[in-house]
PyMOL commands that place a pseudoatom at each C-alpha (Angstrom):
pseudoatom trace, name=CA, resn=MET, resi=1, chain=A, elem=C, hetatm=0, pos=[169.250, 56.306, -45.142]
pseudoatom trace, name=CA, resn=PRO, resi=2, chain=A, elem=C, hetatm=0, pos=[168.743, 60.229, -44.746]
pseudoatom trace, name=CA, resn=TRP, resi=3, chain=A, elem=C, hetatm=0, pos=[170.552, 62.904, -43.514]
pseudoatom trace, name=CA, resn=VAL, resi=4, chain=A, elem=C, hetatm=0, pos=[168.699, 65.035, -41.042]
pseudoatom trace, name=CA, resn=ARG, resi=5, chain=A, elem=C, hetatm=0, pos=[169.808, 68.250, -39.389]
pseudoatom trace, name=CA, resn=PHE, resi=6, chain=A, elem=C, hetatm=0, pos=[168.444, 68.274, -35.707]
pseudoatom trace, name=CA, resn=THR, resi=7, chain=A, elem=C, hetatm=0, pos=[166.723, 71.674, -34.692]
pseudoatom trace, name=CA, resn=ALA, resi=8, chain=A, elem=C, hetatm=0, pos=[166.001, 70.477, -31.384]
pseudoatom trace, name=CA, resn=ASP, resi=9, chain=A, elem=C, hetatm=0, pos=[167.216, 67.859, -28.878]
pseudoatom trace, name=CA, resn=MET, resi=10, chain=A, elem=C, hetatm=0, pos=[166.059, 64.412, -29.364]
pseudoatom trace, name=CA, resn=ASP, resi=11, chain=A, elem=C, hetatm=0, pos=[166.449, 61.127, -27.495]
pseudoatom trace, name=CA, resn=TRP, resi=12, chain=A, elem=C, hetatm=0, pos=[165.836, 58.124, -30.233]
pseudoatom trace, name=CA, resn=LYS, resi=13, chain=A, elem=C, hetatm=0, pos=[165.123, 54.379, -28.887]
pseudoatom trace, name=CA, resn=PRO, resi=14, chain=A, elem=C, hetatm=0, pos=[165.565, 52.185, -31.280]
pseudoatom trace, name=CA, resn=LYS, resi=15, chain=A, elem=C, hetatm=0, pos=[164.994, 49.152, -28.715]
pseudoatom trace, name=CA, resn=PRO, resi=16, chain=A, elem=C, hetatm=0, pos=[163.756, 49.276, -25.144]
pseudoatom trace, name=CA, resn=ALA, resi=17, chain=A, elem=C, hetatm=0, pos=[167.317, 49.199, -23.580]
pseudoatom trace, name=CA, resn=VAL, resi=18, chain=A, elem=C, hetatm=0, pos=[169.129, 51.575, -26.104]
pseudoatom trace, name=CA, resn=THR, resi=19, chain=A, elem=C, hetatm=0, pos=[169.000, 55.661, -26.367]
pseudoatom trace, name=CA, resn=ILE, resi=20, chain=A, elem=C, hetatm=0, pos=[170.540, 57.790, -28.693]
pseudoatom trace, name=CA, resn=GLY, resi=21, chain=A, elem=C, hetatm=0, pos=[170.317, 61.428, -27.931]
pseudoatom trace, name=CA, resn=TYR, resi=22, chain=A, elem=C, hetatm=0, pos=[170.868, 63.714, -31.031]
pseudoatom trace, name=CA, resn=LYS, resi=23, chain=A, elem=C, hetatm=0, pos=[171.752, 67.454, -29.905]
pseudoatom trace, name=CA, resn=VAL, resi=24, chain=A, elem=C, hetatm=0, pos=[170.591, 70.764, -31.425]
pseudoatom trace, name=CA, resn=GLY, resi=25, chain=A, elem=C, hetatm=0, pos=[172.841, 71.685, -34.801]
pseudoatom trace, name=CA, resn=MET, resi=26, chain=A, elem=C, hetatm=0, pos=[173.674, 67.978, -35.366]
pseudoatom trace, name=CA, resn=VAL, resi=27, chain=A, elem=C, hetatm=0, pos=[173.980, 66.701, -38.884]
pseudoatom trace, name=CA, resn=ARG, resi=28, chain=A, elem=C, hetatm=0, pos=[173.846, 62.792, -39.111]
pseudoatom trace, name=CA, resn=LEU, resi=29, chain=A, elem=C, hetatm=0, pos=[173.181, 60.234, -41.494]
pseudoatom trace, name=CA, resn=ILE, resi=30, chain=A, elem=C, hetatm=0, pos=[170.365, 58.264, -39.757]
pseudoatom trace, name=CA, resn=THR, resi=31, chain=A, elem=C, hetatm=0, pos=[167.684, 55.326, -40.301]
pseudoatom trace, name=CA, resn=ARG, resi=32, chain=A, elem=C, hetatm=0, pos=[164.526, 56.042, -42.073]
pseudoatom trace, name=CA, resn=ALA, resi=33, chain=A, elem=C, hetatm=0, pos=[162.529, 55.483, -38.921]
pseudoatom trace, name=CA, resn=CYS, resi=34, chain=A, elem=C, hetatm=0, pos=[164.303, 57.985, -36.835]
pseudoatom trace, name=CA, resn=ALA, resi=35, chain=A, elem=C, hetatm=0, pos=[164.351, 60.383, -39.507]
pseudoatom trace, name=CA, resn=GLU, resi=36, chain=A, elem=C, hetatm=0, pos=[160.579, 60.174, -39.769]
pseudoatom trace, name=CA, resn=ALA, resi=37, chain=A, elem=C, hetatm=0, pos=[160.341, 60.389, -36.093]
pseudoatom trace, name=CA, resn=ALA, resi=38, chain=A, elem=C, hetatm=0, pos=[162.447, 63.449, -35.870]
pseudoatom trace, name=CA, resn=ILE, resi=39, chain=A, elem=C, hetatm=0, pos=[160.694, 65.340, -38.961]
pseudoatom trace, name=CA, resn=ALA, resi=40, chain=A, elem=C, hetatm=0, pos=[157.147, 64.483, -37.572]
pseudoatom trace, name=CA, resn=ALA, resi=41, chain=A, elem=C, hetatm=0, pos=[158.258, 65.862, -34.125]
pseudoatom trace, name=CA, resn=SER, resi=42, chain=A, elem=C, hetatm=0, pos=[159.721, 69.211, -35.802]
pseudoatom trace, name=CA, resn=LYS, resi=43, chain=A, elem=C, hetatm=0, pos=[162.852, 68.083, -34.272]
pseudoatom trace, name=CA, resn=GLY, resi=44, chain=A, elem=C, hetatm=0, pos=[164.808, 67.993, -37.384]
pseudoatom trace, name=CA, resn=THR, resi=45, chain=A, elem=C, hetatm=0, pos=[164.967, 68.786, -41.352]
pseudoatom trace, name=CA, resn=PRO, resi=46, chain=A, elem=C, hetatm=0, pos=[165.888, 66.693, -44.503]
pseudoatom trace, name=CA, resn=THR, resi=47, chain=A, elem=C, hetatm=0, pos=[169.250, 68.197, -45.518]
pseudoatom trace, name=CA, resn=GLU, resi=48, chain=A, elem=C, hetatm=0, pos=[172.228, 67.317, -48.028]
pseudoatom trace, name=CA, resn=ARG, resi=49, chain=A, elem=C, hetatm=0, pos=[175.149, 65.357, -47.306]
pseudoatom trace, name=CA, resn=PRO, resi=50, chain=A, elem=C, hetatm=0, pos=[177.504, 68.224, -45.352]
pseudoatom trace, name=CA, resn=THR, resi=51, chain=A, elem=C, hetatm=0, pos=[180.935, 68.717, -47.411]
pseudoatom trace, name=CA, resn=LYS, resi=52, chain=A, elem=C, hetatm=0, pos=[184.374, 68.877, -45.812]
for i in range(1, 52): cmd.bond("trace and resi %d" % i, "trace and resi %d" % (i + 1))
show_as sticks, trace
zoom trace
C-alpha cells in the first residue's frame, strides 16, 4: 500500500455504495488501486511516509 499526497480533491469508489473523499493536501496510506487511479488522474503524487 503506497503513500500518496493529493494535489486535488478526489472521490474514490471502492464499491458501488461506498465513496471515500480525499482533500487536496492530504497524505494518506491507501490501496494500490486507489493510488493508481489518483496518479493516473493527476490528482495525487507518490510520496514517502510522513514523519511526526
